[in-house]
N, C-alpha and C positions, 0 to 999 in steps of 0.2 A: 749776206745781209749786213748792212753797216750798223755801227754802234748808234749813230744818230737815229736811224730808222727804228731800231729796237727801243731806244729811249723814248722816242715820240709815241710809239704804240703803247708803251707802259703808261706814259703820262696821260694819253687820251683815254685809256681804259679806266684809269682812276677818276678822271674828270667826268666821264660819262656816268659812272656809278654814283658819283656825288649828285649829279643832276637828275638821274633816273635810278632810284634805289632798287628797282626791280632787277637790274643787272647784277647788283651785289649778291642777292639771294640766288639768282640763277647760276652765278659763277661758283657757288658753294655746293651745287647739287648736280647729279646726273640729269640727263634730259627727261626721263620719265617722271622722276620725283619733282623736278622743277615744274613740269607741266601740271601735275596733279596738285601741287602746293598752290600755284598761282591760279589755277582754274577754280579751286575752292574759294579763293579770295575774290575772283572775278564774278562768279555766279550771282551773288546778291546785287551787284551793280548792273546786271543785265536785265533785271526784272521789268523795267518800264521801257526797254528798247525794242525797236522793230526787229523782226527776224534777221534782216540783212545786216543790221548794226551788230546784233549778237554774233553772227558769223564773222564779221570783220574783226571784232574784238578777239575772238578765239584764234583767227588766222594771225593777227598781230602778235598775240602771245606766243604762238608757235614759232613765228619768225624770229622774235626776240630770243627765244630759247635756242633755236638753230644757229643764230648769229653768234651767241656767246659760246656755244659748244664748239664752234669752229675756230675760236680764238686760241692763241698760244697759252701755255700754262702761265707764263709771266704776265700776260694781259689779264688772265683770270685772277691771279693773285693781286694785281694792281686794282682790279675792280672790287675785290673783296676788301682790300685795305682802304680804298677811297683816296688815291693819291692826291695830295693837296699842294705838292711842290709847284713853285713858279718856275717856268723854264727860263734859263739864262743862256744867252749865246756866248760861247767861249771866245769867239772872234771879237765880239763887242766888248767883252770883259778884258781881253788882252789889250785892246785898243785903249780902253779907259785907264788901265794900269800904266800903259806907255805914256799917255798924256799926263797922268798924275806925276810920274817920275820926272818928266821933262819940266814940269812946273816947279818942282822942288829944287832944281839945279839953278 
C-alpha cells in the first residue's frame, strides 16, 4: 500500500466525518453499541414515515456502521479527529519552489 493511498484514505475519512458527523460517533464505538446508540436517535424521526421509509433508514444506518467498521484504524482515528487539512501535491510544491528559485536569480 503506497503512502499516498494511505494519506488519501486518512484525509477522506476526516472529511467525511466533518460532513456527516454520524461517522465520527460510529468510529468511536463497536458495531453493536453504535447501532443501539444511533437507533435510539433515529426512532423519533421515524414517527411520521411510511413503513418502507422506516426500513430504509434502518438499513442505511446498518450500512453506515458496517462501512465504518471495515475501515482501517487510521481511517477511524481520522474520522474521530475530523481531519481538516488541505491536500497539497508535493510535485506541484516542488515545481513552485523551483520556479521561485529561478526568479530570484
